[in-house]
C-alpha positions in Angstrom: 6.7 194.5 -90.4 4.8 191.6 -88.9 5.0 188.6 -91.0 3.1 186.5 -88.6 6.1 184.4 -88.2 5.6 183.9 -84.6 2.6 181.5 -85.1 3.9 178.8 -82.7 1.9 175.9 -84.4 3.0 176.9 -88.0 6.8 177.3 -86.4 6.4 173.9 -85.1 5.2 172.3 -88.2 8.1 174.1 -90.3 10.8 172.9 -87.9 9.4 169.2 -88.4 9.4 169.3 -92.3 12.9 171.1 -92.2 14.3 168.3 -90.1 13.1 165.6 -92.0 14.4 167.1 -95.2 17.5 167.8 -93.7 18.1 164.2 -92.7 17.5 162.9 -96.5 19.7 165.6 -97.9 22.6 165.2 -95.5 22.4 161.2 -95.9 22.6 162.2 -99.7 25.5 164.4 -99.2 23.9 167.3 -101.1 25.6 169.9 -99.1 24.4 173.0 -101.3 20.8 172.1 -100.9 21.3 171.4 -97.2 22.7 174.9 -96.9 19.9 176.4 -98.9 17.5 174.5 -96.7 19.2 175.8 -93.5 19.1 179.5 -95.0 15.2 179.1 -95.7 14.6 177.7 -92.1 16.8 180.7 -90.5 14.6 183.2 -92.3 11.5 181.8 -90.2 13.5 181.1 -87.1 16.9 183.2 -87.1 17.7 182.1 -83.4 17.3 178.5 -83.7 20.4 177.0 -82.3 20.2 173.8 -84.0 20.0 175.2 -87.5 22.9 177.6 -86.9 25.3 174.8 -85.6 24.5 172.4 -88.5 25.2 175.4 -90.8 28.4 176.2 -88.8 29.4 172.7 -89.1 28.7 172.4 -93.2 30.7 175.6 -93.3 33.7 174.2 -91.4 33.5 170.9 -93.7 33.7 173.2 -96.9 36.9 175.2 -95.1 34.7 178.3 -95.0 36.3 179.0 -91.2 35.4 182.5 -90.9 31.6 181.9 -91.8 31.8 178.9 -89.3 33.4 180.7 -86.3 31.0 183.9 -86.8 28.2 181.2 -86.2 29.8 179.6 -83.5 30.3 182.6 -81.5 26.7 183.8 -82.2 25.4 180.1 -80.9 27.6 180.8 -77.6 25.6 184.1 -77.0 22.2 182.8 -77.3 22.5 179.1 -76.3 22.6 178.0 -72.6 21.9 174.1 -73.0 24.1 171.1 -73.2 25.4 172.1 -76.6 27.6 174.7 -75.1 30.7 172.4 -74.4 30.8 171.5 -77.9 30.4 174.9 -79.2 33.2 176.2 -76.9 35.8 173.2 -78.4 34.6 174.5 -81.9 35.5 178.3 -81.2 38.8 177.3 -79.6 39.7 174.9 -82.5 38.8 177.6 -84.9 40.9 180.3 -83.0 44.1 178.1 -83.7 43.5 178.5 -87.3 45.9 181.3 -88.8 42.9 182.7 -91.2 40.7 183.0 -87.8 43.6 184.8 -86.0 44.2 187.2 -88.9 40.4 187.8 -88.7 40.4 188.7 -85.1 43.1 191.1 -85.4 41.0 193.1 -88.1 38.5 195.7 -87.1 34.9 194.9 -88.5 33.0 197.1 -90.7 29.6 196.5 -91.5 28.6 197.8 -95.1 25.1 198.5 -96.0 25.1 198.2 -99.7 21.9 197.3 -101.5 23.8 197.6 -104.9 26.3 194.6 -104.7 27.0 191.6 -106.9 25.3 189.9 -108.7 23.5 193.3 -109.3 26.0 194.9 -112.1 26.4 198.3 -113.6 28.6 201.2 -112.8 27.4 201.7 -109.1 28.5 198.5 -108.1 32.1 198.8 -108.6 33.2 201.3 -105.8 31.5 199.3 -103.1 33.0 195.9 -104.5 36.5 197.1 -104.7 36.3 198.4 -101.2 35.2 195.1 -100.1 38.2 193.4 -102.4 41.0 195.4 -100.6 39.9 196.4 -97.3 41.6 193.5 -95.6 44.7 194.9 -96.8 44.1 197.9 -94.5 43.2 195.8 -91.6 39.5 196.0 -91.8 37.2 193.1 -92.2 34.1 193.7 -94.4 30.7 192.4 -93.4 28.2 193.0 -96.1 24.4 193.4 -95.8 22.7 193.4 -99.0 19.5 192.5 -101.1 18.2 188.9 -101.6 15.7 189.4 -104.3 16.6 192.9 -106.1 14.3 195.1 -108.1 17.3 196.1 -110.2 19.1 195.7 -113.3 21.5 194.9 -114.7 23.1 191.8 -113.3 26.5 190.5 -113.7 27.4 187.4 -112.0 30.9 187.4 -112.8 31.5 190.2 -110.0 30.9 187.3 -107.6 34.0 185.9 -108.3 35.8 189.1 -106.9 34.5 189.0 -103.4 37.2 187.5 -101.3 36.5 183.9 -100.2 35.3 183.8 -96.6 33.6 187.2 -96.6 30.6 187.2 -94.7 27.5 188.6 -96.9 24.1 188.7 -95.7 21.4 188.7 -97.9 17.8 190.1 -96.6 14.7 189.8 -98.8 13.0 192.9 -100.0 9.2 193.0 -99.7 6.2 194.7 -101.3 3.9 196.8 -99.1 0.2 197.6 -99.0 -2.0 200.5 -97.6 -1.8 198.8 -94.0 1.9 199.8 -93.8 1.6 203.6 -94.5 1.9 204.3 -90.8 5.1 202.5 -90.5 6.6 204.5 -92.9 5.4 207.9 -91.6 7.0 206.8 -88.3 10.4 205.8 -90.0 10.6 209.0 -91.8 9.5 211.0 -88.7 12.2 209.4 -86.6 14.7 211.1 -89.0 12.9 214.1 -90.0 12.3 215.3 -86.2 9.8 217.7 -87.4 6.5 217.1 -86.1 4.7 219.8 -88.3 6.5 218.4 -91.3 5.9 214.9 -90.5 2.1 215.7 -89.9 1.9 217.8 -93.2 3.4 214.7 -94.9 0.9 212.3 -93.5 -2.2 214.4 -94.5 -0.7 214.5 -98.2 -0.4 210.9 -98.0 -4.0 210.1 -96.8 -5.5 212.3 -99.6 -3.8 209.8 -102.1 -5.6 206.8 -100.8 -5.1 203.9 -103.3 -2.3 205.9 -105.1 -0.2 206.3 -101.7 2.7 204.6 -103.3 3.3 207.6 -105.2 4.5 209.2 -102.2 5.3 206.8 -99.9 8.7 206.2 -101.1 10.3 209.4 -99.7 13.9 208.1 -100.3 13.6 205.6 -103.1 11.4 202.1 -103.7 14.0 200.3 -101.8 12.9 201.7 -98.4 10.9 198.3 -98.0 14.3 196.7 -97.9 15.6 198.9 -95.3 12.8 198.3 -93.0 13.4 194.5 -93.3 16.9 195.0 -92.5 16.1 196.9 -89.6 13.8 194.5 -88.5 16.1 191.4 -88.9 19.6 192.8 -88.5 19.9 192.5 -84.8 19.3 188.8 -84.8 21.7 188.4 -87.5 24.8 190.4 -86.3 26.4 190.8 -82.9 27.0 194.7 -82.9 29.8 194.4 -80.1 31.8 192.9 -82.7 31.3 195.7 -85.2 33.5 198.7 -84.9 32.3 200.8 -87.8 29.0 201.1 -90.2 29.5 202.3 -93.7 26.6 202.7 -95.8 26.6 203.9 -99.6 24.0 205.3 -101.8 22.2 205.2 -104.0 19.7 204.0 -103.3 19.6 206.4 -100.2 17.4 204.3 -98.2 20.9 202.4 -97.2 21.5 205.7 -95.2 18.2 205.4 -93.4 19.7 201.8 -92.0 22.7 203.5 -91.3 20.9 206.2 -89.4 19.0 203.8 -87.1 22.1 201.6 -86.6 24.1 204.8 -85.2 20.9 205.8 -82.9 20.7 202.2 -81.8 24.4 200.8 -81.2 26.3 204.1 -81.3 28.9 202.8 -83.5 31.0 205.2 -85.7 29.1 205.7 -89.2 30.4 206.7 -92.5 27.8 207.9 -95.0 29.1 207.4 -98.7 27.3 209.5 -101.2 28.3 208.1 -104.8 25.8 211.1 -106.1 24.4 213.9 -104.2 20.8 213.5 -103.1 18.3 216.5 -103.1 21.0 218.5 -105.3 21.1 215.7 -107.9 20.2 217.5 -111.5 18.5 214.4 -112.6 15.9 214.4 -109.9 14.4 217.8 -110.5 12.3 218.0 -107.5 9.4 220.9 -107.0 11.2 222.6 -103.9 7.8 223.6 -102.8 6.5 220.1 -102.6 6.2 218.0 -99.4 8.2 215.3 -100.9 11.5 217.6 -101.5 11.1 218.8 -98.1 10.8 215.7 -96.5 13.9 214.4 -98.4 16.1 217.6 -97.4 15.3 217.4 -93.9 16.4 213.7 -93.9 19.3 214.5 -95.9 20.3 217.1 -93.6 19.7 215.0 -90.2 21.6 212.0 -91.8 24.6 214.3 -92.6 24.7 215.7 -89.3 24.2 212.2 -87.7 26.8 210.4 -89.4 30.6 210.8 -88.2 32.1 211.1 -91.7 30.6 211.6 -95.1 32.3 210.6 -98.4 31.6 212.1 -102.0 33.2 210.9 -105.3 34.4 214.5 -106.4 35.7 217.6 -104.9 32.6 219.4 -106.4 30.2 217.3 -104.5 32.1 217.5 -101.3 32.0 221.6 -101.8 28.2 221.4 -102.5 27.7 219.6 -99.3 30.1 221.7 -97.0 28.5 225.0 -98.4 24.8 224.0 -98.7 24.7 222.3 -95.3 27.1 224.3 -93.6 29.2 221.4 -92.6 32.7 221.3 -91.2 35.4 220.7 -94.2 36.9 218.2 -91.8 33.6 215.9 -92.0 33.4 215.2 -95.3 36.2 213.6 -97.5 36.7 213.0 -101.2 37.7 209.3 -102.5 37.3 209.3 -106.4 36.3 206.6 -108.2 39.6 204.6 -109.4 40.2 201.8 -111.3 41.4 198.4 -110.3 44.7 197.1 -112.1 43.6 193.4 -111.9 40.6 194.2 -114.3 43.2 195.2 -117.1 46.1 192.6 -116.9 44.5 190.2 -119.4 43.9 192.8 -121.6 46.3 192.9 -124.7 46.8 196.1 -127.0 45.3 195.7 -130.5 47.7 197.4 -132.8 45.6 196.8 -135.8 44.1 199.9 -137.1 41.2 200.4 -139.6 39.8 203.6 -141.6 37.0 203.8 -139.1 37.0 206.5 -136.4 35.5 204.9 -133.1 34.0 206.7 -130.4 33.1 204.9 -127.1 30.9 206.0 -124.2 31.9 203.9 -121.1 28.8 204.5 -119.0 25.2 203.9 -118.3 22.6 205.6 -120.1 19.7 206.7 -117.7 17.1 209.2 -116.9 18.3 212.5 -119.1 21.4 210.9 -120.2 21.2 210.0 -123.8 23.4 210.3 -127.1 20.9 212.5 -129.0 22.9 215.9 -129.1 26.0 213.8 -130.1 24.2 212.1 -132.7 22.8 215.4 -133.9 26.3 216.9 -133.9 27.6 213.6 -136.2 24.8 214.2 -138.7 25.6 218.1 -139.1 29.4 217.3 -139.6 28.3 214.8 -142.2 25.9 217.2 -143.9 28.8 219.7 -144.0 31.0 217.0 -145.7 33.5 217.6 -142.5 33.4 213.7 -141.9 32.6 210.8 -144.3 29.4 209.0 -143.7 30.8 205.7 -144.0 34.1 206.3 -141.6 
C-alpha cells in the first residue's frame, strides 16, 4: 500500500532530523535509543546505506555479529560508493569469527509467523520451540513477525528463549479503509485464480459499502499485515541467501505471504497448519456463502502450491489428504511436544490435601468453555457422590 513515503521533500527533512538526533544520542552513548532511531529511519528509507552501516556497527559493538554481518552483506549489494572498501573489510573480518563460520554453514529458513513472542498463549509455543532448536539441525531461522499486534495475551518472558543473534524482523500492521478494497480483491484473486468467483466476491463486497470490513478479511483480520510484509520484505531480505520458506497458521494470512513468496522467488515452501482451515469445527461457515467459497479455493491452491504440508495430528493429516486429494507423501505430521528445559526447575510437591484438583491446561475461546463440566460437577454434588467442599 502506498504510504506516501516517496515524497522527496519529506524524506529529506526526515533524514536531516534523524541525523541530528543520532549525533546527540551517540555522543551520549545511549545505544538502545540510537538503535530505535535507526529502526524508525529504516521504516521510512529501508535502503539508506548510511543508516544500515551505523546500525551494523552498533550490532558489532554489542557483539551481535550475525545481525551485523547480515547488514554489511546487504550494504554490499546496494552500495557502489566509497563506503564499499570499508564494508568489504567489515565482511571479511566478520567471516573470520567462528560464530559467522557456523552461520554460513547453516541453511537459512525464513519463518513467517504473526504469532511470535512477546505474543503469548498456546499457539506461539510450536514456532518458538522450532526456532530455539533449529540450529541443532543445521538450519538458521530468520523470523518475520508483527511489530504492533492485534492479539492477546502477551508473555515477555518468552523473548528470553529466542537464541541470541537470531534475526527477527518486525513489520507493522496497519488499518485499512474503503479505498484499499481493490488491493485485497487483487490479492485474493491472485491465489483463487478463478475470475468468476473473484468477480462474485467483488460484487458482494461492493454491496456492503460502509460495512465492507465484514467481508474484506477473507482469511482473517491480519491480512493487512500480510500486505505490509509483501510490500517491504524484498527490501529487507536478500532471498538469494534463503533456502526455505516456512509459514505457520493461524492466522491463515501467514500462508498468503508464503504463497506469494513461493511464486516470486521459487523457494521451497512448507505450510504448517496448527489448525485446519475450512474444516475447523469452530468456524461454522455457511458452505454456500461467498466467504466460504473464497476460503476453500484459497486453501486448495495454497495446499497445491506448497512443497510440503505440516499438521499437528494424524487426523488432520488424513483430512487434508482425503478432502483435497493430496499425495500422502506431501503431508506430514509433527505433533506438539514439550520442551524439557521448561520443567527442569519444577520440584515435585509431595504434600497432599483433601481436595480433588482438576486442571485445564489450555485456552478457553470460541465454543470452548467449562459449561458442561460445571453442570456435571454440580450434578455429582446434588447426588451426594462428591462432597461440596472437596
